[in-house]
ROFIZA-424053 format. One record per residue (C-alpha): residue in three letters; x, y, z. Coordinates in steps of 0.5 Angstrom, whole numbers, padded with zeros to 4 digits, always signed. Layout:
ALAXYZ;...
This chain:
MET-0040-0047+0011;LYS-0035-0046+0005;ALA-0035-0039+0002;THR-0036-0039-0006;LEU-0031-0036-0010;LYS-0035-0030-0012;GLU-0036-0029-0004;ILE-0029-0029-0003;ILE-0027-0024-0009;ARG-0033-0020-0006;ARG-0030-0020+0001;LYS-0023-0018-0002;GLU-0026-0012-0006;ALA-0029-0009+0000;LEU-0023-0010+0004;ILE-0019-0007-0001;SER-0024-0001-0002;GLY-0024+0000+0005;THR-0031-0001+0006;ALA-0030-0007+0010;ARG-0025-0008+0016;PRO-0021-0014+0017;GLY-0023-0018+0023;ARG-0016-0021+0024;VAL-0009-0020+0021;THR-0004-0025+0021;GLN+0004-0023+0020;LEU+0009-0028+0019;VAL+0016-0026+0022;PRO+0022-0030+0022;ASP+0023-0035+0028;ALA+0028-0032+0032;THR+0030-0039+0036;LEU+0032-0042+0029;SER+0038-0042+0026;THR+0039-0038+0020;ALA+0040-0044+0015;ARG+0033-0047+0018;ARG+0030-0040+0017;ALA+0032-0040+0010;LYS+0028-0046+0009;GLY+0022-0043+0012;GLY+0022-0042+0019;TYR+0017-0037+0021;THR+0012-0036+0026;ARG+0005-0033+0025;ARG+0003-0027+0030;LEU-0004-0024+0030;VAL-0004-0016+0029;ASN-0009-0011+0031;PRO-0013-0010+0025;GLU-0013-0002+0026;ALA-0006-0001+0028;PHE-0004-0005+0021;ARG-0009-0001+0017;LYS-0005+0006+0020;GLY+0001+0003+0019;GLN+0000+0001+0012;ALA-0003+0009+0011;ALA+0003+0011+0014;ASN+0007+0007+0009;TYR+0003+0010+0003;ALA+0004+0017+0005;ALA+0011+0016+0005;GLY+0011+0013-0002;VAL+0007+0019-0005;SER+0012+0024-0002;ALA+0018+0020-0004;ALA+0015+0019-0011;ARG+0014+0027-0012;GLU+0020+0029-0009;LYS+0024+0024-0014;LEU+0020+0027-0020;GLY+0022+0034-0017;LEU+0015+0036-0017;THR+0010+0041-0013;GLN+0004+0038-0010;HIS+0000+0042-0015;GLU+0004+0039-0021;MET+0004+0032-0019;ALA-0004+0033-0018;VAL-0004+0035-0025;LEU+0000+0029-0027;LEU-0004+0024-0024;GLY-0011+0028-0026;ILE-0013+0029-0019;SER-0014+0035-0014;PRO-0009+0038-0010;ARG-0013+0036-0004;THR-0013+0029-0006;LEU-0006+0029-0006;GLN-0005+0032+0000;ASN-0010+0027+0004;TRP-0005+0022+0001;GLU+0001+0025+0003;GLN-0002+0026+0010;GLY-0004+0019+0011;GLN-0012+0021+0011;ARG-0013+0017+0005;GLU-0010+0012+0001;PRO-0009+0012-0007;ASP-0013+0007-0011;GLN-0010+0001-0014;ALA-0008+0004-0021;ALA-0005+0010-0017;LYS-0001+0006-0013;ILE+0002+0002-0019;LEU+0003+0009-0022;LEU+0007+0012-0016;ARG+0011+0005-0015;VAL+0013+0006-0022;ALA+0015+0014-0021;THR+0019+0012-0015;LYS+0023+0007-0019;HIS+0023+0010-0026;PRO+0022+0018-0025;ARG+0024+0019-0032;ALA+0020+0014-0035;VAL+0014+0017-0032;LEU+0016+0025-0034;GLU+0017+0022-0041;ALA+0010+0019-0042;VAL+0007+0025-0040;
């Protein structure tokens, strides 16, 4: 049975929000047996990854990104929380990898990491 576009979007939103867990996660890795020239043309191998390990890895990456953004801005946890309009406890949960920021917060954190002055000037 083919899924409709609405069903696919509903499933994706559930995965992003964390209300559903992926049944399978595939990672593309460069094929080590191929030459560099062939690898540049798309020589990759698909590798199945444990979904829970993948989720924990993503949480660790986001936690490092939140801390890096805060350090680049030179703010305390309390100041950063006020800047983002969230509670300090929420920011602590993000930095410890216990929770993930929503999509809008992830984008703001990415901008803060790459262009800290722009974020400070905008606020």
